[in-house]
C-alpha positions as CSV (number, residue, x, y, z in Angstrom):
1,M,-45.5,-31.2,44.8
2,L,-44.1,-28.6,46.2
3,V,-40.4,-30.7,46.3
4,S,-40.8,-31.0,42.9
5,S,-41.5,-27.7,42.1
6,I,-38.1,-26.7,44.0
7,F,-36.4,-29.5,41.6
8,R,-37.7,-28.1,38.6
9,K,-36.4,-24.8,39.6
10,L,-32.9,-25.8,40.4
11,L,-32.9,-27.8,37.3
12,S,-33.9,-25.1,35.1
13,T,-30.9,-22.5,37.0
14,R,-28.4,-25.4,36.5
15,K,-29.1,-25.0,32.4
16,I,-28.7,-21.5,32.6
17,L,-25.6,-21.8,34.3
18,V,-24.3,-24.6,31.9
19,L,-25.6,-22.4,29.0
20,F,-23.5,-19.0,30.4
21,L,-20.5,-21.4,31.1
22,V,-20.3,-22.5,27.3
23,A,-20.7,-18.9,26.5
24,L,-18.1,-17.4,28.3
25,L,-15.5,-20.5,28.1
26,L,-16.2,-19.7,24.0
27,V,-15.9,-15.9,24.5
28,V,-12.1,-17.4,25.7
29,L,-11.8,-19.3,22.7
30,L,-12.1,-17.0,20.2
31,T,-9.8,-14.8,21.7
32,T,-7.2,-17.1,22.6
33,L,-7.2,-18.0,18.9
34,G,-7.1,-14.4,17.5
35,Y,-10.9,-12.5,16.7
36,R,-11.4,-9.3,17.9
37,L,-15.0,-8.8,19.4
38,V,-16.0,-5.5,17.9
39,S,-19.5,-3.9,18.4
40,P,-21.1,-3.6,14.9
41,A,-21.2,-0.3,14.1
42,K,-24.4,1.6,14.0
43,H,-23.1,4.4,11.0
44,P,-20.8,2.9,9.4
45,L,-18.3,5.5,8.2
46,K,-18.3,5.4,4.2
47,L,-15.0,6.6,2.5
48,G,-13.5,9.2,-0.5
49,L,-10.1,9.0,-0.9
50,P,-7.4,10.4,1.1
51,I,-5.3,11.4,-2.0
52,A,-6.2,13.5,-4.6
53,C,-5.8,11.7,-7.9
54,Q,-6.8,9.5,-10.4
55,L,-5.8,6.1,-8.8
56,N,-3.9,3.6,-10.8
57,R,-3.3,6.4,-13.0
58,D,-1.0,8.0,-11.0
59,C,-0.9,7.0,-8.3
60,F,-1.9,3.2,-6.7
61,I,-2.4,1.4,-3.7
62,L,0.6,-0.3,-3.0
63,L,0.2,-2.1,0.8
64,Y,-2.7,-3.0,2.6
65,T,-3.7,-3.9,6.5
66,D,-2.1,-6.2,7.8
67,R,-5.4,-9.0,9.1
68,D,-2.9,-11.9,9.8
69,P,-3.5,-11.9,14.0
70,G,0.1,-13.9,14.1
71,P,3.4,-13.0,13.0
72,A,2.7,-14.3,9.3
73,A,0.8,-10.9,7.3
74,V,-1.7,-11.6,4.7
75,D,-4.0,-8.8,2.8
76,F,-7.7,-8.9,2.2
77,G,-7.1,-10.2,-1.0
78,C,-5.4,-13.1,0.4
79,G,-2.5,-11.8,-0.9
80,R,0.9,-10.9,0.4
81,M,0.7,-6.8,-0.4
82,T,1.4,-6.0,4.0
83,Y,3.9,-6.9,6.3
84,D,3.6,-8.4,9.6
85,G,1.9,-5.2,11.9
86,H,1.1,-3.1,9.0
87,K,-2.6,-1.2,10.2
88,G,-3.3,0.9,7.4
89,T,-3.4,1.6,3.3
90,D,-0.4,3.2,2.0
91,F,-1.7,5.5,-1.0
92,A,1.5,5.7,-3.3
93,I,2.5,8.0,-5.3
94,P,5.8,6.8,-8.2
95,T,8.4,9.4,-7.8
96,L,9.7,11.9,-4.8
97,Q,9.6,14.4,-8.2
98,A,6.3,14.2,-7.6
99,M,5.7,14.7,-4.4
100,A,7.7,17.6,-3.9
101,Q,5.5,18.9,-7.0
102,G,2.6,18.4,-4.5
103,V,-0.1,16.1,-3.9
104,P,-2.7,17.1,-1.2
105,V,-3.9,14.4,1.4
106,Q,-7.7,15.0,1.9
107,A,-10.2,14.2,4.7
108,V,-12.2,10.8,4.0
109,A,-15.0,11.9,5.8
110,A,-16.2,14.9,7.5
111,G,-15.0,15.5,11.5
112,K,-13.2,17.5,13.5
113,V,-9.4,17.3,13.8
114,L,-7.6,16.0,17.2
115,R,-4.2,15.7,16.7
116,I,-1.5,17.3,14.1
117,R,2.4,16.8,13.8
118,D,4.2,18.4,11.5
119,G,7.8,19.8,11.1
120,V,9.7,15.8,10.4
121,R,11.8,16.2,7.3
122,D,11.5,13.9,4.4
123,R,13.3,11.0,3.5
124,L,13.5,7.5,2.5
125,I,14.6,5.2,5.0
126,E,16.9,2.2,3.5
127,N,18.8,1.2,6.7
128,P,18.5,0.1,9.7
129,A,20.2,3.4,10.9
130,Q,18.4,5.2,9.5
131,K,14.6,3.2,11.3
132,S,16.0,3.8,14.2
133,E,16.6,7.3,13.6
134,V,12.8,8.0,13.6
135,Q,11.8,5.6,16.4
136,G,8.9,7.4,17.9
137,T,8.0,9.2,15.2
138,E,7.0,6.8,12.8
139,C,4.3,8.4,11.0
140,G,5.9,11.5,10.3
141,N,4.0,14.7,9.9
142,G,0.8,13.9,10.5
143,V,-3.3,14.4,11.2
144,V,-6.1,12.5,13.1
145,I,-9.4,13.4,12.9
146,D,-12.6,12.4,15.1
147,H,-15.8,11.4,13.1
148,G,-17.7,10.9,15.8
149,D,-19.8,7.5,16.5
150,G,-16.5,5.7,17.9
151,W,-14.9,6.0,14.1
152,E,-11.2,8.0,13.7
153,T,-9.1,8.2,11.1
154,Q,-4.6,8.7,10.9
155,Y,-3.0,10.0,7.7
156,C,0.9,10.0,7.6
157,H,4.4,10.8,6.2
158,L,2.6,14.4,5.2
159,H,5.0,16.4,3.3
160,Q,7.2,18.9,5.8
161,H,5.7,21.8,6.7
162,S,2.6,21.2,4.8
163,V,0.0,20.1,7.1
164,K,-3.0,22.8,6.8
165,V,-5.3,22.3,9.9
166,K,-5.1,22.6,13.5
167,P,-6.6,20.9,16.4
168,N,-10.6,21.2,17.1
169,D,-10.8,22.5,13.3
170,E,-14.1,20.9,11.6
171,V,-13.6,19.5,8.0
172,S,-15.3,18.2,5.4
173,K,-15.0,15.3,3.1
174,G,-12.1,16.5,0.7
175,T,-10.9,19.2,2.8
176,I,-7.1,18.9,1.8
177,L,-5.2,18.0,5.3
178,G,-1.7,18.7,3.8
179,L,0.7,17.4,0.9
180,V,1.9,13.7,0.2
181,G,5.5,13.0,1.8
182,A,8.1,10.9,2.9
183,S,8.7,11.3,6.5
184,G,8.8,9.2,9.5
185,L,9.3,5.6,8.6
186,A,8.5,5.7,4.6
187,S,10.8,4.0,2.6
188,F,8.2,5.3,-0.7
189,P,6.6,8.7,-1.1
190,H,2.4,8.1,0.1
191,V,0.1,9.1,2.3
192,H,-0.8,6.1,5.2
193,L,-4.5,5.8,6.5
194,T,-5.8,4.2,9.0
195,V,-9.1,3.8,10.3
196,R,-10.4,2.8,13.6
197,Y,-14.3,2.0,15.3
198,Q,-14.0,1.9,18.9
199,G,-10.5,2.7,19.0
200,K,-9.6,-0.4,17.1
201,V,-8.0,-0.9,13.2
202,V,-10.4,-1.3,10.5
203,D,-9.6,-2.5,7.8
204,P,-11.5,-0.6,4.6
205,F,-11.8,-2.9,2.8
206,V,-13.4,-5.0,4.7
207,G,-15.5,-3.2,7.2
208,P,-15.9,-3.6,11.2
209,T,-16.0,-7.5,12.0
210,A,-14.4,-9.7,14.9
211,E,-12.9,-12.0,11.9
212,Q,-8.9,-12.1,11.5
213,G,-7.6,-13.5,7.7
214,C,-8.7,-12.7,4.4
215,N,-12.0,-15.4,3.5
216,V,-14.3,-13.4,5.7
217,A,-17.7,-11.5,4.6
218,R,-16.3,-7.8,4.1
219,Q,-18.6,-5.0,3.7
220,P,-16.0,-1.7,2.7
221,L,-16.4,1.1,3.3
222,W,-15.6,3.2,0.1
223,E,-18.2,5.2,-1.2
224,K,-17.1,4.0,-4.3
225,P,-15.5,0.8,-4.8
226,L,-11.8,0.0,-5.2
227,S,-10.0,-2.6,-7.2
228,Y,-7.6,-4.5,-5.5
229,I,-4.8,-4.9,-7.8
230,P,-1.9,-6.4,-6.0
231,T,0.9,-6.4,-9.4
232,G,1.4,-3.2,-11.1
233,V,3.6,-0.7,-12.8
234,I,5.2,2.2,-11.1
235,R,7.6,3.3,-13.8
236,A,9.4,2.0,-17.0
237,G,12.0,3.8,-18.9
238,F,15.7,3.8,-20.4
239,A,19.0,4.7,-18.3
240,E,22.6,5.0,-19.4
241,K,23.4,3.2,-16.8
242,P,22.3,-0.2,-14.4
243,P,19.7,1.7,-11.7
244,Q,19.5,1.6,-8.1
245,L,15.6,1.3,-6.4
246,G,16.1,4.7,-5.0
247,E,17.4,7.0,-8.2
248,L,14.0,5.2,-9.3
249,W,11.9,6.4,-6.5
250,A,14.1,9.4,-6.2
251,G,12.3,10.5,-10.0
252,A,16.0,10.1,-12.7
253,F,16.0,8.4,-16.0
254,D,12.5,9.8,-17.1
255,E,13.9,10.5,-20.3
256,D,12.8,10.1,-23.6
257,Q,16.1,11.4,-26.0
258,L,19.8,10.2,-24.7
259,S,22.6,10.8,-26.2
260,A,24.1,8.5,-28.3
261,D,27.4,8.5,-27.1
262,I,25.9,7.2,-23.4
263,P,28.0,4.3,-22.1
264,A,25.6,1.6,-22.0
265,L,21.8,1.5,-23.0
266,I,19.7,-0.2,-20.4
267,F,16.1,-0.3,-20.5
268,W,14.5,-0.8,-17.1
269,V,11.2,-1.4,-15.5
270,H,9.8,-0.4,-11.5
271,L,7.2,-2.5,-10.6
272,Y,4.8,-4.1,-7.2
273,G,3.9,-7.4,-6.3
274,V,6.0,-10.0,-7.8
275,L,5.7,-14.0,-6.8
276,E,8.1,-16.3,-7.1
277,G,7.6,-18.0,-10.1
278,D,6.1,-15.6,-11.7
279,E,7.7,-15.4,-15.5
280,E,9.3,-12.3,-17.2
281,H,10.7,-11.4,-20.4
282,I,12.5,-8.2,-21.6
283,E,12.8,-6.8,-25.3
284,L,15.4,-4.6,-26.3
285,I,15.1,-3.3,-30.2
286,N,17.4,-1.4,-32.5
287,P,16.0,0.9,-34.9
288,K,16.4,-1.5,-37.6
289,G,13.5,-3.7,-35.8
290,Q,16.6,-6.4,-34.9
291,V,16.0,-7.6,-31.6
292,I,19.1,-6.8,-29.3
293,I,18.4,-8.7,-26.4
294,N,15.6,-11.2,-25.7
295,Q,15.4,-12.8,-22.0
296,R,13.2,-15.0,-20.2
297,R,13.8,-15.9,-16.8
298,P,11.8,-16.9,-13.8
299,L,11.2,-15.5,-10.3
300,S,12.6,-16.6,-7.4
301,T,11.8,-14.7,-5.1
302,S,8.5,-12.8,-4.2
303,N,8.7,-8.8,-3.9
304,R,6.8,-6.2,-2.3
305,V,8.8,-3.9,-5.1
306,W,10.1,-4.9,-7.9
307,M,13.3,-3.4,-10.4
308,S,14.4,-5.6,-13.7
309,Y,16.6,-4.1,-16.2
310,A,18.7,-5.5,-19.2
311,G,20.7,-3.7,-21.5
312,K,23.3,-3.1,-24.6
313,R,27.1,-1.6,-23.6
314,N,27.8,1.0,-26.2
315,R,30.7,-0.2,-27.3
316,S,33.0,2.0,-30.2
317,Q,29.8,4.1,-29.8
318,N,28.3,1.1,-32.0
319,L,24.5,2.2,-30.7
320,T,22.5,2.2,-33.7
321,R,21.1,5.5,-33.9
322,G,17.2,6.3,-33.9
323,K,14.4,4.9,-32.0
324,W,14.6,2.1,-29.6
325,Q,12.3,0.1,-28.7
326,G,12.3,-1.9,-25.1
327,K,9.4,-4.6,-24.0
328,Y,8.2,-5.8,-21.2
329,Q,6.2,-8.8,-19.9
330,L,5.1,-10.0,-16.4
331,I,3.4,-13.8,-16.9
332,R,1.8,-15.2,-13.8
333,G,0.1,-19.1,-14.2
334,G,0.1,-18.1,-18.1
335,K,-1.0,-15.3,-18.2
336,T,0.2,-12.2,-19.1
337,L,-0.4,-9.6,-16.5
338,I,1.8,-6.8,-17.2
339,D,2.5,-6.0,-21.1
340,I,4.7,-2.6,-21.2
341,Q,6.4,-0.7,-24.3
342,K,8.7,2.3,-24.3
343,Q,11.1,3.9,-26.5
344,V,14.0,6.5,-26.3
345,L,15.3,8.0,-29.1
346,L,19.3,8.2,-29.6
347,P,19.4,11.1,-32.1
C-alpha cells in the first residue's frame, strides 16, 4: 500500500510538471509569434479628445496605431492608414494657416505632468536630409502625463513655444497643454497621441490586449465612440497653376474669386486614404453650364495622402467670365465615397 501511494504521488507530480512545461512552451510560442502579454487593466482609462476641434469637420484622424508586429503595417480597421512602427493616433488639421490661428491640444484625462519639451521649430519634413536633422527629437515639442494605475499619455509635435504646463503640474481632462504644431518629425500639422499601459503602447481604438493584428476583440478607451474613416477630404478649391502638395498643406489656393486674366484655371482636391483601383471622376464646368473637362481615371497606387487636379489654360484670355464649377468623385467598388462640388468666380 505504501509503495502504491508513493507511486500515485509520483504520477501526480509528473502530471503537474508536464502541464507546467506545456504552459511554458505556449508562452514562448506566443511571444515568438509576436503576441505581447499585457496584464488586464484594473481601471481602464477613458479618453477625451486630445484636440479642441469639430472632428471630421475642421480636424480629422489621418493615421492610426500600427498593429502589425512585423515589417508590414495595418491599422485597427484592417486598413493601411498607418506605417510600420507608428505608435499612436494622429489628429490632423488641414493647413498651416489653421495652425497659425491656434488649435488647442488638451489632456485626454486627469493626471500629473511628467515631462515636457518646447522650443523645437515647426517645419514640414519633406526629404531624408530634413528627417535626419530631427533625429532624437522626433516628437518635437511634447508633453507626457501620468494618469496613475500604470497609464500614461504622450502628446507630440506641438507648436513652438506653445507648451503651457510644466513637470509636476496636476491637470484635468480638457486642460490646455499647448497648440497643434508641426515640430519634430511631422509632414503635416497635427498632434500625435500615444497611450501606454504598464510601459507598453495601447491602441485606444482597441484597448489593452495581448493580441496583435486587426481582427481582434475591441474595448475602445474613448469616452465617446469615434468613427473609423480611412478615406476623406482635406480640402478642395481652384488655383491659377498646378499646385504642389506643400502649398496645399500651407493653406494656399483658398480663394473663391480669381482674376479673369490668370494663366490657367485649375480645379484641385486634397484627400487621404485612396486605394489602388479607386476611380476618380473630375469635371470642370463653365458659367454657361458646358462641361469643359470630363475625366475618369483609375488610381494605380494606394496613397495615405493624395492630390489630384484638372484644368484649362487661359489662351488668349478666353476663359468665360462668371462662376465656374468643379466636381470630383472618388469611387471604390461601385460606391461613391467622396462627392465634392466647388465654385469660383471669374469677374
